[in-house]
N, C-alpha and C positions, 0 to 999 in steps of 0.2 A: 626735746634735747635739753640736757642739763647745762646750765651756764657755769663755766669755771671761773672762780673768783681768785683774786690775788691773795697771797698769804697775809695775815695780819702781821704786824711787827713782832708780836709775841710768838706767833706760830713760826715765823721765819727764824727768830733767835733760837727757839728750842730745836728746830730741825738742823740749823747750822751747828749748834753746840753738839748734837748727836753725831754729826758728820766729822767735826773736828776732834771729838773725844769719844771714839767708839767704845762700847762695852767690851771688856776682854772676853774673847770666845764668841762674840756675836757675829752676825752676818756682815755688819759694816766693817768690823776689824778684818774679817776674811777678805772682803773686797779690797780694802787698803793693802793687805798683804799680797794680794794677787796683782796689784798695780793700778787699781782704779784711783784716779785723781779726784778726791772728794771736793777739792777747791772749785773744780769745774761745775760740779753739782750745785755747790753753794751759789756760784755766780748765776746759774740758771734759775735758781729759786728766787733770786733778787728780782727777776723779770716778771712781768704780768703774763698770764697765759697768752694774751694777744701778742705780746712782744716775742715770746718764745716761738709762736707760730710764724711770725714774720721772719725771724732768724732761720727757722727751719726751711721756709719757702725760699729764702735767699740762697741758702746752702744748696738746696735741691736744684735751683736754677743754675748756679755755678757749676755743679756737678754735671748737669745735663749739657752745658756748654762745652765742658772739657771732653765729655764722651762724644759729642758731635765732632769736635776737632780731631779726636783720635780716629773716628770713622772716616773722616775726609782724608787724613794722612794715610790710613790703611788702604784706601782705594787708590791713592796716588802711587803708593809703593807696590801695589799689586798683591797685598796680603789680605 
């Protein structure tokens, strides 16, 4: 399995700059026009791969808890 490494400061700055200032007519500009919030992508790039996985696992755990609550409420209301 390949180990994922954090971006170097230079790699991060180049990626963030491309997200902040997309090329006219490029895919990033199309994504921004569509409504993608590139600041969220930049924030994720600030994290290490391990930190991103931890955030994803925490989000999945919270979602599963909400889904479990919805199932319990559904059974109580008879739906």
